[in-house]
Backbone as JSON Lines, residues from 0, in Angstrom:
{"i":0,"aa":"M","n":[-114.67,-17.89,92.97],"ca":[-113.39,-17.63,92.35],"c":[-112.25,-17.9,93.33]}
{"i":1,"aa":"H","n":[-112.39,-17.45,94.58],"ca":[-111.29,-17.63,95.52],"c":[-111.13,-19.1,95.92]}
{"i":2,"aa":"H","n":[-112.19,-19.91,95.84],"ca":[-112.06,-21.34,96.13],"c":[-111.22,-22.02,95.05]}
{"i":3,"aa":"T","n":[-111.48,-21.67,93.81],"ca":[-110.69,-22.22,92.71],"c":[-109.23,-21.83,92.85]}
{"i":4,"aa":"T","n":[-109.0,-20.58,93.18],"ca":[-107.63,-20.09,93.37],"c":[-106.95,-20.87,94.48]}
{"i":5,"aa":"A","n":[-107.65,-21.08,95.57],"ca":[-107.06,-21.81,96.7],"c":[-106.73,-23.24,96.31]}
{"i":6,"aa":"L","n":[-107.63,-23.89,95.59],"ca":[-107.37,-25.27,95.17],"c":[-106.19,-25.37,94.21]}
{"i":7,"aa":"L","n":[-106.04,-24.38,93.34],"ca":[-104.91,-24.38,92.42],"c":[-103.59,-24.16,93.15]}
{"i":8,"aa":"L","n":[-103.63,-23.5,94.28],"ca":[-102.41,-23.2,95.03],"c":[-101.96,-24.31,95.97]}
{"i":9,"aa":"V","n":[-102.88,-25.06,96.52],"ca":[-102.56,-25.97,97.61],"c":[-101.53,-27.03,97.22]}
{"i":10,"aa":"M","n":[-101.75,-27.77,96.17],"ca":[-100.84,-28.86,95.82],"c":[-99.43,-28.36,95.47]}
{"i":11,"aa":"P","n":[-99.29,-27.36,94.6],"ca":[-97.93,-26.89,94.31],"c":[-97.22,-26.33,95.54]}
{"i":12,"aa":"L","n":[-97.95,-25.6,96.37],"ca":[-97.32,-25.07,97.58],"c":[-96.95,-26.18,98.55]}
{"i":13,"aa":"N","n":[-97.78,-27.21,98.65],"ca":[-97.44,-28.35,99.51],"c":[-96.19,-29.07,99.0]}
{"i":14,"aa":"L","n":[-96.0,-29.09,97.7],"ca":[-94.84,-29.77,97.14],"c":[-93.55,-28.96,97.27]}
{"i":15,"aa":"H","n":[-93.65,-27.63,97.15],"ca":[-92.43,-26.83,97.07],"c":[-92.19,-25.89,98.25]}
{"i":16,"aa":"Y","n":[-93.24,-25.43,98.9],"ca":[-93.06,-24.42,99.95],"c":[-93.76,-24.8,101.25]}
{"i":17,"aa":"V","n":[-93.82,-26.09,101.53],"ca":[-94.49,-26.55,102.74],"c":[-93.76,-26.07,104.0]}
{"i":18,"aa":"H","n":[-92.48,-25.75,103.89],"ca":[-91.68,-25.32,105.04],"c":[-91.87,-23.84,105.39]}
{"i":19,"aa":"R","n":[-92.53,-23.08,104.54],"ca":[-92.67,-21.64,104.77],"c":[-93.84,-21.35,105.72]}
{"i":20,"aa":"F","n":[-93.56,-20.61,106.79],"ca":[-94.59,-20.29,107.78],"c":[-95.7,-19.41,107.19]}
{"i":21,"aa":"E","n":[-95.36,-18.59,106.2],"ca":[-96.37,-17.7,105.61],"c":[-97.52,-18.49,105.0]}
{"i":22,"aa":"Y","n":[-97.17,-19.59,104.36],"ca":[-98.17,-20.44,103.73],"c":[-99.14,-20.98,104.77]}
{"i":23,"aa":"H","n":[-98.61,-21.52,105.84],"ca":[-99.45,-22.1,106.89],"c":[-100.26,-21.02,107.61]}
{"i":24,"aa":"Q","n":[-99.61,-19.89,107.86],"ca":[-100.28,-18.8,108.57],"c":[-101.5,-18.31,107.8]}
{"i":25,"aa":"T","n":[-101.33,-18.07,106.51],"ca":[-102.47,-17.55,105.73],"c":[-103.55,-18.61,105.55]}
{"i":26,"aa":"A","n":[-103.15,-19.84,105.26],"ca":[-104.16,-20.89,105.02],"c":[-105.01,-21.12,106.26]}
{"i":27,"aa":"V","n":[-104.37,-21.3,107.39],"ca":[-105.12,-21.6,108.62],"c":[-105.93,-20.39,109.08]}
{"i":28,"aa":"S","n":[-105.32,-19.21,109.04],"ca":[-106.04,-18.03,109.54],"c":[-107.26,-17.71,108.68]}
{"i":29,"aa":"L","n":[-107.14,-17.86,107.36],"ca":[-108.28,-17.56,106.5],"c":[-109.4,-18.59,106.66]}
{"i":30,"aa":"L","n":[-109.03,-19.86,106.87],"ca":[-110.06,-20.88,107.09],"c":[-110.8,-20.65,108.41]}
{"i":31,"aa":"Y","n":[-110.04,-20.37,109.46],"ca":[-110.68,-20.11,110.75],"c":[-111.5,-18.83,110.71]}
{"i":32,"aa":"A","n":[-111.01,-17.82,110.03],"ca":[-111.75,-16.56,109.93],"c":[-113.07,-16.77,109.21]}
{"i":33,"aa":"A","n":[-113.03,-17.51,108.11],"ca":[-114.25,-17.76,107.35],"c":[-115.27,-18.53,108.19]}
{"i":34,"aa":"S","n":[-114.8,-19.57,108.89],"ca":[-115.75,-20.35,109.68],"c":[-116.3,-19.55,110.85]}
{"i":35,"aa":"A","n":[-115.46,-18.77,111.52],"ca":[-115.93,-17.96,112.66],"c":[-116.95,-16.91,112.2]}
{"i":36,"aa":"C","n":[-116.64,-16.23,111.1],"ca":[-117.56,-15.19,110.6],"c":[-118.86,-15.8,110.08]}
{"i":37,"aa":"Y","n":[-118.77,-16.93,109.42],"ca":[-119.98,-17.56,108.89],"c":[-120.89,-18.04,110.02]}
{"i":38,"aa":"L","n":[-120.31,-18.7,111.02],"ca":[-121.12,-19.18,112.14],"c":[-121.75,-18.02,112.91]}
{"i":39,"aa":"A","n":[-120.96,-16.98,113.15],"ca":[-121.49,-15.81,113.85],"c":[-122.58,-15.14,113.02]}
{"i":40,"aa":"G","n":[-122.39,-15.08,111.7],"ca":[-123.39,-14.48,110.82],"c":[-124.67,-15.28,110.78]}
{"i":41,"aa":"A","n":[-124.55,-16.61,110.76],"ca":[-125.75,-17.45,110.77],"c":[-126.53,-17.25,112.07]}
{"i":42,"aa":"Y","n":[-125.81,-17.17,113.18],"ca":[-126.48,-16.93,114.47],"c":[-127.1,-15.54,114.5]}
{"i":43,"aa":"K","n":[-126.39,-14.58,113.92],"ca":[-126.85,-13.18,113.91],"c":[-128.24,-13.05,113.28]}
{"i":44,"aa":"F","n":[-128.52,-13.85,112.25],"ca":[-129.81,-13.75,111.57],"c":[-130.95,-14.4,112.36]}
{"i":45,"aa":"T","n":[-130.63,-15.08,113.45],"ca":[-131.68,-15.67,114.28],"c":[-132.13,-14.72,115.39]}
{"i":46,"aa":"L","n":[-131.44,-13.6,115.56],"ca":[-131.74,-12.68,116.66],"c":[-132.94,-11.79,116.34]}
{"i":47,"aa":"N","n":[-133.72,-11.5,117.35],"ca":[-134.9,-10.64,117.23],"c":[-134.48,-9.21,117.6]}
{"i":48,"aa":"V","n":[-133.86,-8.51,116.66],"ca":[-133.24,-7.2,116.95],"c":[-134.24,-6.06,117.06]}
{"i":49,"aa":"Y","n":[-135.47,-6.26,116.63],"ca":[-136.44,-5.17,116.71],"c":[-137.41,-5.32,117.86]}
{"i":50,"aa":"E","n":[-137.3,-6.39,118.63],"ca":[-138.16,-6.58,119.8],"c":[-137.37,-6.65,121.1]}
{"i":51,"aa":"K","n":[-136.18,-7.24,121.06],"ca":[-135.4,-7.47,122.28],"c":[-134.12,-6.64,122.27]}
{"i":52,"aa":"R","n":[-133.95,-5.82,123.27],"ca":[-132.75,-4.97,123.37],"c":[-131.48,-5.83,123.48]}
{"i":53,"aa":"K","n":[-131.55,-6.94,124.23],"ca":[-130.39,-7.82,124.39],"c":[-129.93,-8.36,123.03]}
{"i":54,"aa":"D","n":[-130.87,-8.8,122.2],"ca":[-130.53,-9.29,120.87],"c":[-129.97,-8.18,119.99]}
{"i":55,"aa":"F","n":[-130.5,-6.99,120.14],"ca":[-130.02,-5.84,119.37],"c":[-128.55,-5.55,119.7]}
{"i":56,"aa":"V","n":[-128.22,-5.55,120.99],"ca":[-126.84,-5.31,121.43],"c":[-125.95,-6.46,120.98]}
{"i":57,"aa":"L","n":[-126.43,-7.69,121.09],"ca":[-125.66,-8.85,120.66],"c":[-125.39,-8.8,119.15]}
{"i":58,"aa":"Y","n":[-126.35,-8.34,118.38],"ca":[-126.18,-8.18,116.94],"c":[-125.03,-7.23,116.65]}
{"i":59,"aa":"K","n":[-125.0,-6.11,117.36],"ca":[-123.92,-5.13,117.19],"c":[-122.57,-5.73,117.58]}
{"i":60,"aa":"I","n":[-122.54,-6.5,118.65],"ca":[-121.29,-7.15,119.09],"c":[-120.8,-8.12,118.02]}
{"i":61,"aa":"I","n":[-121.71,-8.87,117.42],"ca":[-121.33,-9.82,116.37],"c":[-120.79,-9.07,115.15]}
{"i":62,"aa":"V","n":[-121.41,-7.95,114.8],"ca":[-120.91,-7.13,113.68],"c":[-119.48,-6.68,113.97]}
{"i":63,"aa":"L","n":[-119.23,-6.23,115.2],"ca":[-117.87,-5.81,115.59],"c":[-116.9,-6.98,115.57]}
{"i":64,"aa":"F","n":[-117.34,-8.13,116.08],"ca":[-116.5,-9.33,116.08],"c":[-116.11,-9.71,114.66]}
{"i":65,"aa":"Q","n":[-117.09,-9.73,113.76],"ca":[-116.81,-10.09,112.37],"c":[-115.84,-9.1,111.73]}
{"i":66,"aa":"L","n":[-116.02,-7.82,111.99],"ca":[-115.12,-6.81,111.44],"c":[-113.71,-6.99,111.99]}
{"i":67,"aa":"A","n":[-113.59,-7.26,113.29],"ca":[-112.28,-7.45,113.9],"c":[-111.58,-8.67,113.31]}
{"i":68,"aa":"V","n":[-112.31,-9.76,113.14],"ca":[-111.73,-10.98,112.55],"c":[-111.28,-10.7,111.12]}
{"i":69,"aa":"L","n":[-112.11,-10.02,110.35],"ca":[-111.76,-9.7,108.96],"c":[-110.51,-8.82,108.89]}
{"i":70,"aa":"L","n":[-110.47,-7.78,109.7],"ca":[-109.3,-6.88,109.66],"c":[-108.03,-7.6,110.09]}
{"i":71,"aa":"Y","n":[-108.14,-8.43,111.13],"ca":[-106.95,-9.12,111.62],"c":[-106.43,-10.14,110.61]}
{"i":72,"aa":"T","n":[-107.32,-10.98,110.09],"ca":[-106.86,-12.07,109.22],"c":[-106.64,-11.64,107.77]}
{"i":73,"aa":"R","n":[-107.49,-10.76,107.26],"ca":[-107.45,-10.44,105.84],"c":[-106.67,-9.17,105.52]}
{"i":74,"aa":"V","n":[-106.18,-8.5,106.55],"ca":[-105.3,-7.35,106.33],"c":[-104.0,-7.55,107.1]}
{"i":75,"aa":"Y","n":[-104.1,-7.59,108.43],"ca":[-102.92,-7.64,109.3],"c":[-102.08,-8.9,109.05]}
{"i":76,"aa":"L","n":[-102.7,-10.06,108.92],"ca":[-101.95,-11.29,108.66],"c":[-101.71,-11.52,107.17]}
{"i":77,"aa":"W","n":[-102.72,-11.28,106.35],"ca":[-102.65,-11.63,104.94],"c":[-101.56,-10.9,104.17]}
{"i":78,"aa":"F","n":[-101.59,-9.58,104.19],"ca":[-100.68,-8.83,103.32],"c":[-99.21,-9.06,103.62]}
{"i":79,"aa":"P","n":[-98.74,-8.99,104.87],"ca":[-97.32,-9.26,105.12],"c":[-96.93,-10.7,104.74]}
{"i":80,"aa":"A","n":[-97.79,-11.67,105.07],"ca":[-97.45,-13.07,104.77],"c":[-97.45,-13.33,103.27]}
{"i":81,"aa":"A","n":[-98.45,-12.83,102.56],"ca":[-98.54,-13.07,101.12],"c":[-97.37,-12.44,100.38]}
{"i":82,"aa":"F","n":[-97.07,-11.19,100.73],"ca":[-95.96,-10.53,100.04],"c":[-94.61,-11.07,100.5]}
{"i":83,"aa":"G","n":[-94.53,-11.56,101.73],"ca":[-93.31,-12.2,102.21],"c":[-93.03,-13.5,101.46]}
{"i":84,"aa":"L","n":[-94.06,-14.3,101.22],"ca":[-93.89,-15.54,100.47],"c":[-93.52,-15.25,99.02]}
{"i":85,"aa":"R","n":[-94.14,-14.24,98.45],"ca":[-93.78,-13.83,97.08],"c":[-92.32,-13.4,97.01]}
{"i":86,"aa":"A","n":[-91.88,-12.62,98.0],"ca":[-90.49,-12.16,98.03],"c":[-89.53,-13.33,98.15]}
{"i":87,"aa":"H","n":[-89.89,-14.33,98.95],"ca":[-89.05,-15.52,99.09],"c":[-88.95,-16.26,97.75]}
{"i":88,"aa":"M","n":[-90.05,-16.36,97.04],"ca":[-90.02,-17.02,95.73],"c":[-89.13,-16.27,94.76]}
{"i":89,"aa":"K","n":[-89.15,-14.96,94.82],"ca":[-88.3,-14.15,93.94],"c":[-86.83,-14.34,94.3]}
{"i":90,"aa":"E","n":[-86.53,-14.39,95.6],"ca":[-85.14,-14.62,96.04],"c":[-84.63,-15.97,95.57]}
{"i":91,"aa":"Q","n":[-85.52,-16.95,95.5],"ca":[-85.14,-18.3,95.06],"c":[-85.06,-18.42,93.54]}
{"i":92,"aa":"N","n":[-85.34,-17.34,92.83],"ca":[-85.39,-17.32,91.36],"c":[-86.38,-18.35,90.81]}
{"i":93,"aa":"D","n":[-87.45,-18.55,91.53],"ca":[-88.51,-19.46,91.1],"c":[-89.56,-18.63,90.36]}
{"i":94,"aa":"T","n":[-89.26,-18.3,89.1],"ca":[-90.11,-17.37,88.35],"c":[-91.51,-17.92,88.1]}
{"i":95,"aa":"T","n":[-91.63,-19.22,87.87],"ca":[-92.95,-19.79,87.63],"c":[-93.85,-19.58,88.84]}
{"i":96,"aa":"F","n":[-93.34,-19.92,90.01],"ca":[-94.12,-19.72,91.23],"c":[-94.32,-18.24,91.52]}
{"i":97,"aa":"F","n":[-93.29,-17.44,91.26],"ca":[-93.39,-16.01,91.55],"c":[-94.52,-15.37,90.74]}
{"i":98,"aa":"Y","n":[-94.56,-15.65,89.43],"ca":[-95.61,-15.05,88.59],"c":[-96.99,-15.64,88.92]}
{"i":99,"aa":"G","n":[-97.03,-16.93,89.16],"ca":[-98.29,-17.55,89.58],"c":[-98.78,-16.98,90.9]}
{"i":100,"aa":"A","n":[-97.85,-16.83,91.84],"ca":[-98.21,-16.26,93.15],"c":[-98.67,-14.82,93.02]}
{"i":101,"aa":"T","n":[-98.07,-14.08,92.1],"ca":[-98.48,-12.68,91.9],"c":[-99.94,-12.62,91.46]}
{"i":102,"aa":"V","n":[-100.31,-13.47,90.53],"ca":[-101.7,-13.51,90.06],"c":[-102.64,-13.94,91.19]}
{"i":103,"aa":"M","n":[-102.26,-15.0,91.89],"ca":[-103.12,-15.52,92.95],"c":[-103.24,-14.54,94.12]}
{"i":104,"aa":"V","n":[-102.14,-13.92,94.5],"ca":[-102.16,-12.95,95.6],"c":[-103.03,-11.76,95.22]}
{"i":105,"aa":"T","n":[-102.96,-11.36,93.97],"ca":[-103.8,-10.24,93.51],"c":[-105.28,-10.6,93.62]}
{"i":106,"aa":"I","n":[-105.65,-11.79,93.14],"ca":[-107.05,-12.23,93.2],"c":[-107.52,-12.32,94.66]}
{"i":107,"aa":"F","n":[-106.72,-12.96,95.5],"ca":[-107.08,-13.09,96.91],"c":[-107.15,-11.73,97.59]}
{"i":108,"aa":"S","n":[-106.24,-10.85,97.26],"ca":[-106.23,-9.52,97.89],"c":[-107.48,-8.73,97.52]}
{"i":109,"aa":"I","n":[-107.89,-8.82,96.26],"ca":[-109.12,-8.15,95.84],"c":[-110.31,-8.72,96.61]}
{"i":110,"aa":"F","n":[-110.37,-10.05,96.71],"ca":[-111.45,-10.69,97.46],"c":[-111.43,-10.25,98.92]}
{"i":111,"aa":"N","n":[-110.26,-10.21,99.52],"ca":[-110.14,-9.78,100.92],"c":[-110.6,-8.34,101.09]}
{"i":112,"aa":"L","n":[-110.25,-7.48,100.17],"ca":[-110.66,-6.08,100.27],"c":[-112.17,-5.93,100.1]}
{"i":113,"aa":"V","n":[-112.77,-6.75,99.25],"ca":[-114.23,-6.73,99.11],"c":[-114.89,-7.12,100.43]}
{"i":114,"aa":"L","n":[-114.34,-8.13,101.1],"ca":[-114.89,-8.53,102.4],"c":[-114.71,-7.44,103.45]}
{"i":115,"aa":"I","n":[-113.58,-6.74,103.4],"ca":[-113.34,-5.64,104.35],"c":[-114.36,-4.53,104.11]}
{"i":116,"aa":"V","n":[-114.59,-4.18,102.86],"ca":[-115.58,-3.14,102.54],"c":[-116.96,-3.57,103.04]}
{"i":117,"aa":"D","n":[-117.29,-4.84,102.86],"ca":[-118.57,-5.36,103.35],"c":[-118.66,-5.25,104.87]}
{"i":118,"aa":"G","n":[-117.61,-5.63,105.56],"ca":[-117.6,-5.55,107.02],"c":[-117.68,-4.12,107.52]}
{"i":119,"aa":"L","n":[-116.97,-3.22,106.86],"ca":[-117.04,-1.8,107.23],"c":[-118.43,-1.23,106.96]}
{"i":120,"aa":"G","n":[-119.03,-1.65,105.85],"ca":[-120.39,-1.2,105.53],"c":[-121.4,-1.68,106.57]}
{"i":121,"aa":"A","n":[-121.26,-2.94,107.0],"ca":[-122.16,-3.47,108.03],"c":[-121.97,-2.71,109.34]}
{"i":122,"aa":"A","n":[-120.72,-2.43,109.7],"ca":[-120.45,-1.68,110.93],"c":[-121.01,-0.26,110.83]}
{"i":123,"aa":"A","n":[-120.86,0.36,109.67],"ca":[-121.38,1.73,109.49],"c":[-122.91,1.75,109.57]}
{"i":124,"aa":"K","n":[-123.55,0.66,109.13],"ca":[-125.01,0.59,109.19],"c":[-125.52,0.34,110.61]}
{"i":125,"aa":"W","n":[-124.83,-0.53,111.34],"ca":[-125.39,-1.01,112.6],"c":[-124.89,-0.29,113.84]}
{"i":126,"aa":"L","n":[-123.63,0.08,113.89],"ca":[-123.09,0.62,115.14],"c":[-123.73,1.93,115.57]}
{"i":127,"aa":"P","n":[-124.0,2.88,114.68],"ca":[-124.63,4.12,115.15],"c":[-126.12,3.99,115.43]}
{"i":128,"aa":"R","n":[-126.71,2.89,115.06],"ca":[-128.15,2.7,115.18],"c":[-128.58,2.54,116.64]}
{"i":129,"aa":"K","n":[-129.71,3.12,116.98],"ca":[-130.27,3.0,118.33],"c":[-131.38,1.95,118.33]}
{"i":130,"aa":"F","n":[-131.64,1.4,119.5],"ca":[-132.69,0.38,119.62],"c":[-134.03,0.96,119.17]}
{"i":131,"aa":"P","n":[-134.74,0.26,118.28],"ca":[-136.0,0.8,117.75],"c":[-137.11,0.77,118.81]}
{"i":132,"aa":"K","n":[-137.83,1.89,118.89],"ca":[-138.92,1.98,119.88],"c":[-140.28,2.06,119.2]}
{"i":133,"aa":"S","n":[-140.39,2.88,118.18],"ca":[-141.69,3.03,117.5],"c":[-141.88,1.9,116.49]}
{"i":134,"aa":"K","n":[-143.11,1.75,116.05],"ca":[-143.44,0.71,115.07],"c":[-142.69,0.97,113.76]}
{"i":135,"aa":"E","n":[-142.56,2.24,113.39],"ca":[-141.87,2.6,112.15],"c":[-140.38,2.25,112.24]}
{"i":136,"aa":"E","n":[-139.75,2.55,113.38],"ca":[-138.33,2.22,113.58],"c":[-138.11,0.71,113.56]}
{"i":137,"aa":"K","n":[-139.05,-0.03,114.15],"ca":[-138.94,-1.49,114.14],"c":[-139.05,-2.04,112.72]}
{"i":138,"aa":"G","n":[-139.92,-1.43,111.92],"ca":[-140.04,-1.84,110.52],"c":[-138.77,-1.56,109.74]}
{"i":139,"aa":"E","n":[-138.16,-0.39,109.99],"ca":[-136.9,-0.04,109.32],"c":[-135.79,-1.02,109.72]}
{"i":140,"aa":"T","n":[-135.73,-1.36,111.0],"ca":[-134.72,-2.29,111.48],"c":[-134.93,-3.67,110.88]}
{"i":141,"aa":"A","n":[-136.18,-4.11,110.8],"ca":[-136.48,-5.41,110.2],"c":[-136.08,-5.42,108.73]}
{"i":142,"aa":"A","n":[-136.34,-4.33,108.03],"ca":[-135.95,-4.24,106.62],"c":[-134.44,-4.25,106.47]}
{"i":143,"aa":"L","n":[-133.75,-3.61,107.4],"ca":[-132.29,-3.58,107.36],"c":[-131.71,-4.98,107.55]}
{"i":144,"aa":"V","n":[-132.31,-5.76,108.43],"ca":[-131.85,-7.13,108.65],"c":[-132.07,-7.97,107.41]}
{"i":145,"aa":"R","n":[-133.2,-7.76,106.72],"ca":[-133.52,-8.57,105.54],"c":[-132.68,-8.21,104.32]}
{"i":146,"aa":"R","n":[-132.12,-7.0,104.31],"ca":[-131.33,-6.59,103.15],"c":[-130.05,-7.4,103.05]}
{"i":147,"aa":"T","n":[-129.47,-7.37,101.87],"ca":[-128.2,-8.04,101.67],"c":[-127.09,-7.23,102.29]}
{"i":148,"aa":"S","n":[-125.88,-7.73,102.15],"ca":[-124.72,-7.06,102.72],"c":[-124.43,-5.75,102.0]}
{"i":149,"aa":"A","n":[-123.47,-5.01,102.52],"ca":[-123.13,-3.69,101.97],"c":[-122.67,-3.77,100.52]}
{"i":150,"aa":"T","n":[-122.03,-4.89,100.14],"ca":[-121.52,-5.02,98.78],"c":[-122.54,-5.6,97.82]}
{"i":151,"aa":"G","n":[-123.72,-5.96,98.34],"ca":[-124.74,-6.54,97.47],"c":[-124.62,-8.04,97.36]}
{"i":152,"aa":"I","n":[-123.67,-8.64,98.07],"ca":[-123.5,-10.08,98.06],"c":[-124.44,-10.66,99.1]}
{"i":153,"aa":"V","n":[-125.28,-11.59,98.72],"ca":[-126.23,-12.17,99.66],"c":[-125.49,-13.15,100.56]}
{"i":154,"aa":"A","n":[-125.64,-12.98,101.86],"ca":[-125.03,-13.9,102.81],"c":[-125.7,-15.26,102.65]}
{"i":155,"aa":"P","n":[-124.93,-16.36,102.7],"ca":[-125.51,-17.69,102.49],"c":[-126.67,-18.01,103.45]}
{"i":156,"aa":"A","n":[-126.54,-17.64,104.71],"ca":[-127.62,-17.92,105.67],"c":[-128.88,-17.15,105.3]}
{"i":157,"aa":"L","n":[-128.7,-15.9,104.91],"ca":[-129.84,-15.08,104.52],"c":[-130.46,-15.6,103.22]}
{"i":158,"aa":"Q","n":[-129.62,-16.06,102.31],"ca":[-130.1,-16.62,101.05],"c":[-130.95,-17.87,101.32]}
{"i":159,"aa":"M","n":[-130.5,-18.69,102.27],"ca":[-131.23,-19.89,102.62],"c":[-132.6,-19.54,103.23]}
{"i":160,"aa":"L","n":[-132.61,-18.54,104.11],"ca":[-133.87,-18.1,104.71],"c":[-134.82,-17.56,103.65]}
{"i":161,"aa":"R","n":[-134.29,-16.81,102.69],"ca":[-135.13,-16.26,101.62],"c":[-135.69,-17.37,100.74]}
{"i":162,"aa":"A","n":[-134.87,-18.39,100.45],"ca":[-135.34,-19.5,99.64],"c":[-136.46,-20.25,100.36]}
{"i":163,"aa":"Y","n":[-136.29,-20.45,101.67],"ca":[-137.33,-21.12,102.46],"c":[-138.62,-20.3,102.44]}
{"i":164,"aa":"E","n":[-138.49,-18.99,102.61],"ca":[-139.67,-18.12,102.61],"c":[-140.36,-18.14,101.25]}
{"i":165,"aa":"A","n":[-139.56,-18.16,100.17],"ca":[-140.14,-18.21,98.82],"c":[-140.9,-19.52,98.6]}
{"i":166,"aa":"K","n":[-140.33,-20.64,99.08],"ca":[-141.02,-21.93,98.95],"c":[-142.33,-21.93,99.73]}
{"i":167,"aa":"R","n":[-142.28,-21.35,100.93],"ca":[-143.47,-21.29,101.77],"c":[-144.56,-20.47,101.08]}
{"i":168,"aa":"K","n":[-144.18,-19.33,100.49],"ca":[-145.16,-18.49,99.79],"c":[-145.72,-19.2,98.57]}
{"i":169,"aa":"F","n":[-144.86,-19.93,97.85],"ca":[-145.3,-20.67,96.67],"c":[-146.32,-21.73,97.06]}
{"i":170,"aa":"R","n":[-146.0,-22.5,98.12],"ca":[-146.93,-23.54,98.58],"c":[-148.27,-22.93,99.0]}
{"i":171,"aa":"A","n":[-148.2,-21.8,99.69],"ca":[-149.44,-21.13,100.11],"c":[-150.25,-20.7,98.89]}
{"i":172,"aa":"G","n":[-149.57,-20.21,97.85],"ca":[-150.25,-19.81,96.62],"c":[-150.91,-20.99,95.93]}
{"i":173,"aa":"V","n":[-150.2,-22.12,95.87],"ca":[-150.76,-23.33,95.25],"c":[-151.98,-23.8,96.03]}
{"i":174,"aa":"K","n":[-151.88,-23.81,97.35],"ca":[-153.03,-24.22,98.18],"c":[-154.22,-23.3,97.97]}
{"i":175,"aa":"L","n":[-153.95,-22.01,97.82],"ca":[-155.03,-21.04,97.59],"c":[-155.72,-21.31,96.26]}
{"i":176,"aa":"V","n":[-154.94,-21.59,95.22],"ca":[-155.52,-21.89,93.9],"c":[-156.36,-23.16,93.96]}
{"i":177,"aa":"I","n":[-155.85,-24.19,94.63],"ca":[-156.6,-25.45,94.75],"c":[-157.9,-25.23,95.53]}
{"i":178,"aa":"A","n":[-157.81,-24.5,96.64],"ca":[-159.01,-24.24,97.45],"c":[-160.02,-23.42,96.67]}
{"i":179,"aa":"T","n":[-159.56,-22.43,95.92],"ca":[-160.46,-21.6,95.11],"c":[-161.14,-22.45,94.04]}
{"i":180,"aa":"N","n":[-160.37,-23.33,93.41],"ca":[-160.91,-24.21,92.37],"c":[-161.97,-25.14,92.96]}
{"i":181,"aa":"R","n":[-161.68,-25.72,94.12],"ca":[-162.65,-26.62,94.76],"c":[-163.91,-25.86,95.16]}
{"i":182,"aa":"L","n":[-163.72,-24.67,95.71],"ca":[-164.86,-23.86,96.13],"c":[-165.74,-23.48,94.94]}
{"i":183,"aa":"S","n":[-165.11,-23.09,93.84],"ca":[-165.9,-22.7,92.66],"c":[-166.6,-23.91,92.05]}
{"i":184,"aa":"S","n":[-165.95,-25.08,92.03],"ca":[-166.61,-26.28,91.48],"c":[-167.75,-26.72,92.41]}
{"i":185,"aa":"H","n":[-167.54,-26.58,93.72],"ca":[-168.6,-26.91,94.68],"c":[-169.79,-25.95,94.51]}
{"i":186,"aa":"A","n":[-169.49,-24.67,94.35],"ca":[-170.55,-23.66,94.18],"c":[-171.31,-23.91,92.88]}
{"i":187,"aa":"S","n":[-170.6,-24.29,91.81],"ca":[-171.28,-24.54,90.54],"c":[-172.13,-25.8,90.61]}
{"i":188,"aa":"S","n":[-171.69,-26.81,91.36],"ca":[-172.5,-28.04,91.49],"c":[-173.76,-27.76,92.31]}
{"i":189,"aa":"I","n":[-173.66,-26.88,93.31],"ca":[-174.84,-26.5,94.1],"c":[-175.84,-25.75,93.22]}
{"i":190,"aa":"S","n":[-175.33,-24.82,92.4],"ca":[-176.23,-24.05,91.52],"c":[-176.86,-24.95,90.46]}
{"i":191,"aa":"N","n":[-176.13,-25.95,89.97],"ca":[-176.7,-26.9,89.01],"c":[-177.8,-27.74,89.65]}
{"i":192,"aa":"N","n":[-177.59,-28.14,90.91],"ca":[-178.61,-28.92,91.63],"c":[-179.88,-28.09,91.83]}
{"i":193,"aa":"K","n":[-179.73,-26.8,92.12],"ca":[-180.89,-25.93,92.32],"c":[-181.66,-25.74,91.02]}
{"i":194,"aa":"K","n":[-180.94,-25.67,89.9],"ca":[-181.6,-25.5,88.6],"c":[-182.43,-26.73,88.25]}
{"i":195,"aa":"E","n":[-181.92,-27.92,88.61],"ca":[-182.63,-29.15,88.3],"c":[-183.91,-29.27,89.13]}
{"i":196,"aa":"D","n":[-183.9,-28.71,90.33],"ca":[-185.09,-28.79,91.2],"c":[-186.12,-27.86,90.7]}
């Protein structure tokens, strides 16, 4: 939804409000924030947090980094810039842009708040956690890593890993069925040969 909103905004804003710093500030900061958080998140899922203390600490640092980036770009920069641009449109008596911007800012703000809730949920899950020592704690930590985000939205990197794992399990199942079929046909041919003798 937010990609569609962004695409609908870019051309009209480039034509009419390209001179406004708020437009550039929000566009660039949100793009960099998304790429930084996505790359850090993809790396985060490669860490062995239940076996290596260094990876466990690094995982927590990445969670903090992602939360800091989200708070800075999607709250501290976003809200003043978005409402400042809306206020400028109202001062210019540009009602079409003002009402359109109101709808778009609302959609983006809701999306930003959902991401903030997700980041806060991840921080609440991971920061108080201690390095797992027992087998049970390691299992809990592994399950926590495999779970989706706090909002229930599956992270793209995690979704890709799950799809790969599902394909691997499917292939293993198919191979098992083929091997079982061959084994049973081989066993039946042996029993038929014994009956003929």
